[in-house]
N, C-alpha and C positions, 0 to 999 in steps of 0.2 A: 504494500500500500504506500502511495506517495506520502511524503511527510506532511504536505498540506492537507491531504484527505484525512490523515490520522488526527491532525489538529482539529479539524472541523467535526469529525465524529466524536472526539473526546469532549469538545465544546457541548455538543448535543446531549451527551450522557450527563455531564456535570449540571448543565442548566436544567435539564428535565428532572433530575433527581432532587435538585434544590427547590423545584416548583416555583422558580422566580419568574420565568417566562416560558412560553411554549416553543417547541421546535418550529422552524420556518417563520417565526414571528419577527425576528430581528436579523440583521446582517451579522456576519462573523465579526466585523469590526465593532458593532455595538455590543455583541455578546462578550467580547474580550474584556470589557470593563467590569463584568460580573465575577471575574476570577483573577487572582494574582498568581495562579500556578502556571499559566501558559503564556507564552509570548504572543504578541499580536500577530495573527496570521497574515500572509500576503493577500493582495486583492484577488478576487475570485477569477480563476482561469477556466479554460474549457474543461480541464480535467476535473475541477471542482464542481462544475455545473452538472456533470454526469451523476453526482450524488442525488440530485433532486429527481432524476428520471430513471434511475437504475431499478427501482422497485416496480411492482406490478402496476401497469397504467390505470387499473381500476381501483387503486387505493392510494392513500396518502399516509406515508409512514406505516404501511401495513394495515391501516384501518380502512375498510371498504367504503367507497363513495356510494351514496344513495343515488341510484340511477332513476331519478324522477324527472319530469318535464321541467321542473323549476331549478335544476342543478346549475350551479355557476361554472363559469370557465375557470381555468387555473389562475388567470389574472384577477378575476373577481374574488376568488377564494382568498388569494394572497392579500388583496385590498381589505377584505373583511377582517382578516387576522392581524392586520397592521393598522387598523382604523384607530386604535387607541395608543399606538406607540408614542411615547414621550408625553402622554397625558396621565393625569391622576384623578381618581374619583373617590369621593368620600360619601359613605352611606350612613344615614342615621334614622332612628325611629323616635318620634316625639309625640307628646300629648298622651292621651289614653291608649293603652295597649289594645291590640286586636289579634285574634287568631288568624294566622296566615302571614303575619309580618315576617316571620323567620323564613318562609318560603320565598318571599320577595327579596330579602337580604341575601339569601343563598344564591338566587338567580343573578342579582346585580354583581355579586363577587365573582361567581364562576364565569359569567359572560364577559365581565370587565377584564378579567385576567386572560380569557381566551383571545380578546381583541388586542392584547399587548399592553393594556393600561395598568398602571399601578393602582391598587384598590386599597383604600383605608376604610375603617369604620370608626365611628365615634361612640364610645362606651358611656352610658348614662348621660345622654346628650343634655338633659335639663341642667345638670350641675357641672358638666365637664366641657361643654362646647366652648365655654369662655376660658378654659384652662388648657394647658399644653398636653393633656392626656389623650393623645390620639394613639391608635394602635394600627400597625400594619396587619391586614387580615391574613396574609399568607404566612405570617409567623405563627399563627395558631391554626392547626389542622382543622379545617371546617367540619369534616365528618365526625371528629371527636365531639364537637359541640352539638351535632345533630344525630344521635343514634337513630332517632326518627324525628319527624318534624313536630316539636312541641308547640303548645299554644303560647300566647304572650310574645315577648321578644327577648332573645338571649343577650342582646347588647344593651338592654335596659332602656327605659323611657321615663321621662319626667317633664315637668313644665318649668322652664328657666325664666325667672323674673329678670335676671340680669340682661338677658338678650333683648328685653323690651326697651332698654336704655341704650343710647348711642355708645356709651362707654363700653358696655358689654359687647356690642357688635364690633367695636373697634378691636377688642382683644381677640374675638373670634376670627376676624379678618387677618390679624397678625399670625395666628396659628395656621391658618390655611396657606398664606403666602409662604411661610417658612418651610412648608412641606410641598410647595409647588402644586397645591390642589386648586383647580379652577372649575371643577365639576362637582356639583352637590346633588345627591339624590335624597330627597326628604320624604319619609314615609310617616304620615300623620293626618290629622284632621285639618279643617279649614283654618284654625288659628295658627297651627304650625306652618302651613303653606303660605299664609298671609305674611307671617314673620320672615319666611325665606324670601319672598318677593321683595319685601322692604329692604332686606339685606342686599339683594342684588341691585336694586335701584340706587342704593347708597355706595356701591362698591368703589366707584371711581373716587369719590370724596374720601372714603375711608383709606384708600391707598395713598392719596395725597397727604392726608394727616399723618399716616404712619411714616411716610418718607420724610416729611418735614421734621418729625420728632426724632429721626435717626434710627427708628426701629427696623426699617427695611431699607435696602439699597435701591438705587435707581434701576439697576439691572433686575432685581427681584420684582419691582413694580412693573417693569416692562413685560416680564414673562407672565405676570398674572394680571394683565390689563383688563380682562373681563371675566365674569363669573357666570357659568351656565347653571340653571336651576331646573330640575324636573321633579314633579311631585307625584307620589302615589298615595291615594287616599286610603288610610287605614282607620276605619271607624265602624263599630258594630251597629250604630244607629242608622247607617245609610242616609245620612242627612246632607250629603254634598251633591249639589246640582251639577249635571253634566255627565253623570255616570249612572248606569242602571243598578250596579252593585258596587259597594265598597268592600275592601278586604276586611273580613271578619264578620260581615253581616250573616252570611249563610251559616257559619259555625254558631253564632248566637241563636239563630233560629233552631238549630239542632238542639241546643241546650233547653230552649223554651219548650219545644214540642215534646222532648223526653219527659219534662215535668208535667205538661198538660196531659199527656197520655197516662202518666202514673196517677194524676189527680182524678182523671175521669173514672177510673175503676172504683176508687173509694167514694166518689160522689154518687155513682150509681147504687152502691151498696146502701148508702144512707139517705138517698133522695135529697141531696144537698145542692145548693147553689154556691159556686166558687167564683170569686172575683180575683183575677190574677193581674198584678201590676208588673209591666215590663218596662225596660228602659226606652227612652225617647223623649228627651226634654223639649226638643223643638221639632221632632220628626216622628210621625206615627207609623213608619214603615214596619217595624217589628210587630207592633200590635195588629196592624192591618193584615199582614201576611199570615200571622199566627191565627187570626180569626178565620181566614179562608182555609188554612191547613187543618184546623180542628173542628170546623163547623160551629164556631161560637155563636151564641144567641145575640150578642151585642158587642160592639167595640167603640171605645172612646179614643179619638186621636185629635191632636191640636189643629191640624189643617182643616178638619171638617167637624166643627162642634155641632152637637145635636140641637134640634129646634127648642124653642122656649118651653114647650110642653113635653119635654123628653121623659120626665118622670112617669107620666101617664102612659106614654107609648112603650117605655121599657117594661113596666109592670104588666101591661096587656100582652106584650110579646112573650114574656116568661110564662104567663098563665096559659096562653095558647099552646105553648110547647108542652107544658105539663099535661094539658087536657088531651093532647094527641098521643099520650102514653109515654112520654119521655120521663125518665127518673132523675134527671139532672139538668142544671143550667150552667153554662160557662159564659162569663163576661170578661173581656180583655180590656185593660185600661193602660194607656201610655202614661208615663209619669208626668208628662206635660199636658195632659188633657185639660181642656177648658170648655166653658159654655159660650154662648153667643155674646155675652157681655164681658168675656175675658176672665171670668172668675174660675179659679181652679176647681176641677172635679176630682176628688181623691177616691181611692178605693174604699176607704172607711165611710165616706159619704154614701157611696152606692150600697154598701152592705147595710147601713142603717136604714136606707130607703126601702130595700127589699124586705128586711125584717119587719119594719113598721107597717108597710102596706099589705104585704102578702103573707107574712108570718113564716116564710121559708127558712129552714136551717141553713145559714149562710156563713161561709168562711172566706177569709182574705189571705192570699199568698203573695208576698212581695219577693220577686226573684232576685233582685239586686245584682251583685257582682258575679254571681254564678254564671251569668250570661257571657261574661268575658273569659271564663275559664274553659279548661278542657282542651283536648286535641283538635286542631283545625279539621274541618270537613274536606273531602276531596275537592269540592268546588273551590274553596278558598286556597288550597294548596296550588291548584292549577292556575287560578286567577293570579295569585301572588307571583308565581313563576313566570307567567306570560307578561304580566305588567313589569316585572323586574327586567326581563329581556328588552322590552320596549323602552324602558327608561334609559338603559345603557345606550341603545341606538340613538335615542333622542339627544342624549348628552354629547355623544361623540360626533353627531352630525350638526350640532348647534353652532351658531356663529354669534358674533356680538350683536347682530340685528335680530336674532331669533328671540321672541319673547319667552318668558318663563312659561312652561306648559305643564299640564297634568295629564297623565295617561289614564284614560277612562275606558269603560266597557259600554258599548252600545249594541244591544242584541247579542250577537256572537262576534262582534268586531271590536278590535282595539282601535281607539282613536286618540289623537293628541289634540287637546283643547287648550286655549289660552288660560293660564292659571287664574288671573285676576278677573276674567269674564265669569268664570265659574264661581269664584268667591263672591263676586258681586251679586250674581243671581241667587246664591245661597242666602246672602244677607237680605236680598229683596223678599225672599220667602218669609223670613223672620219679621221683617218690617210690615209686610202685608198682614200677617197674623196679629201683630200688635195693633194695627190700625183697623182690624176687623174686616179686612178685604179677603175673606176666606176662599172665595171662588178663584181669585187671582193666585192665591198661595197654592191651591191645588194644581192649577195649570202649570205653575213654575216648577213644581216637583217633577214634571215630565210625563211622557206617555205611559211608561211602565206603571208608575204610581196610580195614574188615573184609571188605567185598565183594571188594576186590582180593586180600586174603590168602586167602580161601576159594577163589577161582578159581585162584590160583597153586598152592595145595596140590593141587587136583584135577589140574591139568595136569602138575605136576612130581613129585608124590610118590605118586600112586595108580597102581598097575599095572593095565593093562586085563586083564580075565579071558581065559583061554585059550579056554574053551568059550563058545559063544553059544547054547546050547540054551535054548529058551523065550524068546528075545529078540525084540525088535521090529525091523522094517526101516524105516529112515528115509532119505529121499532129500534131498540138498542141491543147490541150483541157484542160478545167478546170472541175473538178468533185467534188461534195460534197458542203459543206457550204462555203461561201466566206471567204477569209482571206487576210489581208493586206500583200502585197508582191507578190501576184499571178501575178499581171500585170508586175512587174519587172522580174519575171521568164519567162513569155511569151515573153517579149521584148528581153531578152538575148537569149532565144532559137531561136526566129525568126531571129534575126540579125546574130548570129553565123552560123545558117543554110544557110543564104544568102551569107555570106562570104565564106563558103565552096563550094558555087556554087549549092546548093540544091534548089529545089522548095519547099517552105514552105506554108502549108495550115493551116488555123485556123478553129476550129470547135466551133460553138456556142451551148450553153446549154448542154454541156457534152455528155454522151452517147445517150441521147434522141435526141440531135441535129445530132449526127453521124448517127443515124438510119433514121432521117428525111431528111438527106442530107443538113443540114444547114452549108455548108462548103464554104469557099472562100479563094482565094490566098492572101497572105500578102506580101507587099513590105517593103522596108526599112522605109519609112515614115509612114506606117500603124501603127507602134507601137511607134511613136515619142511621147515623153513626158509621157510615161506610167510608168516610174520608180517610181515617187512619188505619184501615184494615188492608193487609197485604193480600196477594193472590187474586183470585177472581171469584166473587160471590155467585156470579151467574153461571160459572162453569165455562170452560173453553176447550176447544179441540182444534186440531190442525186440518180437519177435513175440509176439502174445497167443494164449491157448489156445483161444478160442471156435471157431475154424474147424477145429480138430484134436481136438475132444473124443473122437471115436471112436477115433483112434489112441492118444491119451493114456490113455484108459480101458483099452484093450487092454494097453498097456505097464505100467500100474499093476497089472493082474492078473498079467501075465507075470512081473514082477520082485517081486511080492508087496509092493508099497510100501504101508506102513500110516501114514505120516506124511510131510509135505513141509515143508521149510524153504526159503523163498524169500528170497534176499538181492538187493535191487535197489531201483530208484527208483519213479517213478510208474507205470511199466508193471508192476512187481511188484504194486503195490497194485490197479491195475485188473484185472490177471490174477487176483488173489485174488477180486475181486468176480465175475468171470466164472465162476470155479470154483464159487462159491456158487450162481450161477444154474444152472450145469450140473448140479448135484445133482438137480434135478427130473427130468432125463432119464436120467442115468447114475448108478447106484448106486455104481459104482467111484470116483466123485469124492467120495463121502461119507467122506473121511478128514480128520483134523485137519491144518491147515496154519498156518504163522505167517510173517509178512512182517517181515524186518529191513530198515529203511530204509537204503539205501546209494546216495547220489547226490550229486554236487557241487552240485546245484541247491537242496537242502534244501527240497523242495516236496512231501514225502509227508505227507498228513494224519495226525494222531495222534502226531506227534513234533516236539519243538522242534529236535532236531538229527538229522542223518543221517550215517552213516559216509561219509567222503570229503570232507565239506564243509570241515573244518578244514584239510586238506591243500591244497585249492584256494584257500582264503583266504590261507594262508601263501605260496602261489605268487604270488598277486596282489600281496600286500604287498611281497614281495621285489622283484618287478618294478617296482612303484611307487617303492620306495626308490632303485633304481638309476636310474630315469628322472629322479626329482627331483634326484639327485646329478649327473646329466649336465647338467641345466638350471642347476645352480649356476655352471657356467663360462660358459655362453652368455648367461644373464640374459634377462629379459623373454620368457619362453617358457611357453606353456600346452599341456599334454598332455591329449588326450581319449583315454581308454582304454575299450575295450568289453570287458565281462565276460560270462561265460556265465550260465546260470540259467533260460533260457526266459523265461516271464512272471514268474518269482519274482525279486524284487530283493534277496534276502538277501545274495548275494555282493557286489553293488555297494554296498549300505548298510554292511555290516560292514567291508568293505575300505576304504571311504571313511572310516569312523570310525577304523580302525586306522592308515591311512596319512596322515591329515590332509588329505583332499580338500576342495576348495572347493565341490563340488556332486556329487550322485549322483542320476542320473535313473533312475526305476524305474516299472514299470507300475502298481503298487499306489497310487501317488501321482501322479495326472494333472498334467501341466504344460502351459503354453501358451507361445506365442511371447513373451509379456510376461515370463514367468518366466525364459526364456532370456536376454532382454535385461537383466533385473535381475542375473543371474549374470555377464554380460559386464561390466556397469558395476561390479560388485563387484571383478572382476579388474582393471579399469582403475585403480580406486582402490588396489588392492593393489600394483600396479606402481610406485606413487609412494612406497612404503615401502622398507625395506631388503630385503624378500623379493620378488624379481623373478621369480617362477615360480608356475605354477598347475597344479592337477591336477583333472581332471573325469572322473568315472566314469559310464559309461552301460551299463545292463543291455541285453542284446542285443535284447529284445523290449519295451522300455519304451514305444515308440510306433511305429506303423506308418509314419508320415510323417516324424517327426523322427529320421531315421536317423543313424548315426555320421558319414556323409559330410556330411549336412545340417548337423549341429551343428559339424563341423569347418569347413565353408565359412562358416557364420555367424560363428564366433569369429574366423576368419581375416579376414573382411571388416570386422567391427566393431573388431578390434584393430589395424588398419593404422596403422603409425606408433607404436604403443604396445607391442604384443607380437606375436610370431608364434606359430603353432599347429602342433602335430604330433599325429598320431593313431596309435594302436596297437590292433590287434585281437589279444587274447591267445589266443583260440581253444582248441584241444584241449590245449595245454600245461597247462591247469588240471585236466585229468583224469589227467595222468601224474605220474610221480615216485614216490619212496618215501613211504609214508604217514607222517604225523607221529605222535609219541608219543600224542597224544590219540586219533587215529583207530585206532591199533593197540590201545590199551587199551580204548577204547569198543567196538570191534568184537569184541574177545576176550570182554568181559563180556556183550555182547549175544548172541553165539553160545552161550555157556554157559547163559545164562538161557533162551534159546529152546529148547535141547535138554532142559533140566530140565522146562520146561512141556510139551514134546512128549511126553515119557515118561509124565507124569501124565495128559495128555489121551488118549493112546492106551489106557492102562489103563482109564480111565473109559469109553471108547467101545467096549470089547470086549464083544460080545454074540453069543451062540450060535456061538462058534468063529470069529468074524470081527470086523473093525473096521467100525463103522457110526456115523459122526458127522454129524448133520444139524442140530445146534443152532447158533444164531448165534455162540455163543462158541467154537465149534470152528474158526473161521477168524478169526485176529486179526492186528493189527499190533502189534509190540512197539516202544514208543517212549518217549523221555524226555519226561515231562510235569512241568514245574516242578521238583519235588524227588525224583521217583521214576521208575523204569522200570515201565511199566504195559502190560498186554495189553488192547487195545480191539478189539471185533468190527468187521470191515471193513464190515459192513452198517450199523452205527451211525455210521460215519464218512462215509457217503454225503451226509448232510445238511450236513456241514461242508466239502464239497468243491465247488470251481468246476471242473467237468470241462472246460468249454470252454477255460479257460486253464491247466488242470493245476496248480492251486495250492489251498491251504486258504483258506477264506473269511476266517478270522481268523488273523493272524500276530503273535506276541508281539514280534518285533523291530521292528515299525513304531513302537513307542513310544520307540525309541532314536534315531529320526531327528532329533527336535529337538536332541538332544545334538550330533549331527554339525554342525548349522547353527550352534549356539552356539560350538562349538570353532573353526569357520571364521569367527567374529565377524560373524554375521548377526544382525539384530534379528527374532527369531521368538518364538513362544510356547513356554513350558516348562510342562508339566503337572505341578504339584506334588502332585496327588492320587494319583499312581501310585507314589510313593516308599515305601520300606520302612517297615514298622511295627516298633516295639520289641518284642523277644521276650526270653525268658529261656532260658538254657542248659539248665536242668533240664527245662523243658517240651519243648524240642527233643530232648533225649536220651531222654526217656521215650517219645516218639513214634516212635523209630527202629524198635522191634520191630514195631509195627503196620505200618509201611511195608514 
């Protein structure tokens, strides 16, 4: 080997072992400054260039390149990996803690280092931002801090009074300049982000004052001439305008729903009324979504105070519920609840009212800080990771003219919004509530909040009509494998249909039950208490309708079914296609139908999410956490876990991202024996660090030959003497359990939207005294697409479907797989072209009505 080649190879070994920079991130000249053991190598010659190309062309440093359509060129890959060269990023968590902050911190650090940047974190920001106690993150092994992603924030959080004064900000600026930090990632609430923006606006004046006082040199001031700020909103209240969800909100909902479900059982035993007070001083999001998720009788939130006669209305509502046979009442109260005059409504006030007027045995439960605790949900882990990656890209792409931005979530899309515009809208909401302009406050909260409120009002405050004369008849059914949230969708569909004056039928056992006439009429109380129950109360089968068209047609006529709501997975979608084909032979099948995707596999074309997927994902994450915790005692152990999903790798990928897996094998991304060997070698190196455990996920049908047993045997053989292996097949536990708040809320809104569409479509298809619907748009899939719920004709989705493998041809989540690899500290490509663009709040808000 040439002397120059030996030098460069030795450089790579030393630098990679020190974890100071990644290979191919810096030139040999830059790398030489990181070690005093080797002389500066000569400039790169043709012989040296061969080192970059001598490996397999389909890999970078032995790590396979993802061969997807969005793959970067070598030049683009190199640009992404050197984007942060010479730059420094500091990350801090401020204000109240929120579950998921650690996932965001982890992502900022790992991606920052990947791009070649120096990454710092600020420990206990509230008390130490204004002191010189900064820490280099890579001096503390990150996995040591995160055996699994805990709640709260491991780098500490507090509120710093000194930072509110200019003197405190001056000291903070001095600390940043001395370390060459010009990029700041702030994870906190609106107060923390406002302070950070003030800090940025004063930056030039602060540098000038520091230079005049001799604390920094002119050269240091020139190098730090501008400061970039990117915010991530960490708040369990979800009170920041501009984002659908803030980091920590979903986890707080998990804590609340766990308690509500537990209280429900004791309330039923004693026929009690429970008043639960949840957090939300200025925002009622937690209370509102909780009421939807548990089917509460009443909710009090600050944005929508009750009418002046709310006491009468509340008591009447509770009495009606008891008279229909219910043994309990649940009332949810946000801590900031007020009446129309701005007077606070406390949980004790409500209890006293119910006891005095109705005489019900009533109890009050104030949840308090338990809502901030516990392990973050899968949603918050993934949200924090995605937002962390986006924050790094926003910082490194920032210029002196780029305004401070906040990374937000809109539907399923990450967006960058001007920080102060969002802060101002948030302040406008508080001001509107103080001035009793409640309708305006509700609109400023955004589309997602308004949709939740409208659905709640329909389900809780509108009485179903007594007479059904002139109404339509709609049937509801479950098809395919059971999924958590199906019952919530059925409940919402039935009750919205009844409110509209329709006659609603329920079909047992899917299309098979429809053919056999297993149909009955459902009333309001029929679906009572279904929201929190897993599985399928109606029964569900995978049978398709094609072989039973004659019997199905006869029963459609017999029961006068004029519309069909199908809740299920891929079988529900293919069943819908068969119904469309059957219209050519049977006129009875010419009725509108809509498919609500409900499957743990998340493989229904036309929707980014399916009801039940979030519950399965949380089940996998909880299992992985426990498995990794068990390995913490034994050391040097690798777990291979098989997940469900058929040929769809959504569960394996997202669970791997949430649980911190070292690899996730899926069908959509073919892999070879060499890839398996690379993963084994990666784990061998990992066992030499302080983290002596590994986690590998495998989708159940990722490869016909590389089975779970094969991968287990391979890892066991190759890891002899270094680590031992264990395997777990999670199986049908992923389909069971109580649905998560996300699935309950998602299913409830999907059911309501489906029934509203159905009523309109039946009316539109009414001809000559009968329903006749034969247009393509009369048979649709209702799905979440990026930022909105949309109806898409099943016939148009055929071209987007891989029927052999029962998956969509294009899947949005595949673009998140590089993040999984980077967070596991692999050397792979990161596509920077897919990151969020800068938007404005005004444009987003003006487009809501159209959506």
